[in-house]
Structure formats: C-alpha cells, structure tokens
C-alpha positions in Angstrom: -39.4 21.3 -0.7 -36.0 21.9 0.9 -36.2 18.6 2.7 -36.5 16.7 -0.5 -33.7 18.5 -2.1 -31.4 18.0 0.9 -32.3 14.3 1.0 -31.5 13.8 -2.6 -28.1 15.7 -2.3 -27.3 13.7 0.8 -28.1 10.4 -1.0 -25.8 11.4 -3.9 -23.0 12.5 -1.7 -23.3 9.3 0.4 -23.3 7.1 -2.7 -20.2 8.8 -4.2 -18.4 8.7 -0.8 -19.3 5.0 -0.3 -18.1 4.1 -3.8 -14.7 5.7 -3.2 -14.4 4.2 0.2 -15.1 0.8 -1.3 -12.5 1.2 -4.0 -9.9 2.3 -1.5 -10.7 -0.7 0.8 -10.6 -3.1 -2.2 -7.2 -1.8 -3.3 -5.7 -2.2 0.2 -7.0 -5.8 0.4 -5.4 -6.6 -3.0 -2.1 -5.1 -1.9 -2.2 -7.3 1.3 -2.9 -10.4 -0.9 0.2 -9.6 -3.0 2.4 -9.7 0.1 0.5 -12.4 2.1 0.3 -15.8 0.3 -1.9 -17.2 3.1 -4.6 -14.6 2.4 -4.4 -15.3 -1.4 -4.7 -19.1 -0.8 -7.6 -18.5 1.6 -9.4 -16.5 -1.1 -8.7 -19.2 -3.7 -10.2 -21.9 -1.4 -13.3 -19.8 -0.9 -13.7 -19.7 -4.6 -13.3 -23.5 -4.8 -9.7 -23.6 -6.1 -6.8 -25.6 -4.5 -3.5 -23.9 -5.4 -0.1 -25.4 -4.9 3.0 -23.2 -4.2 3.9 -22.8 -7.8 0.4 -21.6 -8.8 0.3 -19.3 -5.7 3.6 -17.7 -6.8 2.4 -17.2 -10.3 -0.8 -15.6 -9.1 1.2 -13.3 -6.9 3.4 -12.3 -9.8 0.4 -11.6 -12.0 -1.2 -9.5 -9.3 2.0 -7.6 -8.9 2.2 -6.9 -12.6 -1.4 -5.8 -12.7 -0.9 -3.5 -9.7 2.0 -1.9 -11.5 0.0 -1.4 -14.7 -2.9 0.1 -12.8 -0.6 2.6 -11.0 0.9 3.6 -14.4 -2.6 4.1 -15.9 -3.4 6.4 -13.0 -0.4 8.5 -13.9 -1.1 8.5 -17.6 -4.3 9.5 -19.4 -6.3 6.3 -20.2 -7.4 5.9 -23.7 -9.6 3.0 -24.8 -8.2 0.8 -27.4 -4.6 1.0 -26.0 -3.5 3.8 -28.3 -1.3 6.5 -26.9 
C-alpha cells in the first residue's frame, strides 16, 4: 500500500521537477541564441532555413523584444485577452 503511494508521489514530484528544469534549460538556450548569431543561424539551418545577415539581425531583435515582454509578464499578473 505505502509502496504504491510513495511511487505515485515520486512520479509526480519527478515530473514537476523535470518540467521546471526543462523550462529553465530552454530559457537559457534562448538567451544564448540572442547573443550568439552563429547559434541562431545553426538552428535556422537545422529547420531548413538559410538566413542572411539582415534576416539574422531581425530575428535577434524579435527574440530580444519577446524576452523583454516575457520578463514583464512574469512581474505583472497575466490576464488572458490582454486587458489590464
């Protein structure tokens, strides 16, 4: 009985911990791509896109703006529909 309960609790804790670790890792990778154009270009090539320097700069600017918006949303309470 206790073995089943402990197993389920361990599974839930592991899933939640893994989720947050994955989110943390993904955010760090996105921050690296903002500052490293070679990494961004490599990712684009893996997805089948060939980006020139102008497109690469535009993508970095868009990622920078998106990162700023996400950090602001983390500070403010998010409300669906964009109303404040």
